[in-house]
C-alpha positions in Angstrom: 114.1 84.5 90.0 116.5 83.8 87.6 118.6 79.7 87.7 121.4 79.3 85.9 122.0 75.6 85.3 124.6 73.1 83.3 123.8 70.2 82.2 126.0 67.2 80.5 124.9 66.6 76.5 126.9 64.3 74.9 130.3 65.1 76.2 128.8 68.3 76.6 128.3 71.0 79.5 125.1 72.9 77.8 124.5 76.5 80.2 121.1 77.2 79.9 118.0 79.5 81.7 115.3 78.8 84.0 112.3 80.9 85.5 109.0 80.2 86.5 107.1 77.4 87.4 107.1 74.1 85.9 103.8 74.1 86.5 102.9 76.4 83.8 103.4 76.5 80.0 106.6 76.7 79.0 108.0 78.7 76.4 111.4 77.5 75.1 113.3 80.6 74.0 116.0 80.2 71.7 119.3 82.9 70.7 119.7 83.8 67.5 123.7 83.8 65.7 125.6 84.9 67.5 123.8 85.5 70.2 123.3 83.4 73.6 121.0 83.1 76.2 122.0 86.7 78.2 119.7 88.5 75.1 116.3 87.5 77.4 117.7 88.7 80.3 115.3 91.3 80.1 112.2 89.2 79.7 112.9 86.1 81.5 111.9 88.0 84.5 108.6 89.7 82.9 106.7 86.5 81.8 108.3 84.0 84.7 105.3 84.1 86.6 102.9 83.0 84.1 105.8 81.0 81.8 108.0 78.3 82.5 111.1 79.9 80.8 113.6 77.8 79.2 116.7 79.5 77.6 119.7 77.1 76.2 122.7 78.7 74.7 124.1 76.9 72.2 127.1 74.6 72.4 130.1 76.9 71.2 128.2 80.0 72.3 128.0 81.9 75.8 127.9 79.8 78.7 128.0 76.3 77.5 131.1 75.0 76.1 132.7 74.5 72.3 133.4 71.0 70.5 135.9 70.7 68.3 134.9 70.4 65.3 135.7 67.1 64.3 133.4 66.4 66.8 130.5 68.7 66.0 128.2 69.5 63.1 127.1 72.8 62.6 125.2 73.1 59.6 
């Protein structure tokens, strides 16, 4: 089962999807530009029985909050 969580990091709400046992090896699923963790929605259930999966949304993408241009350097 995939859970949906948000963590506050440096004043930004960062959304991530998590599945699988934390006792299993962890795979960090990083999306490309301009997508979000939603792109992994079909692969997460297929891998969750053997791996602990974490798929965050980068700041300003998906369900993560958008920083102002003055607060965050994208490059």
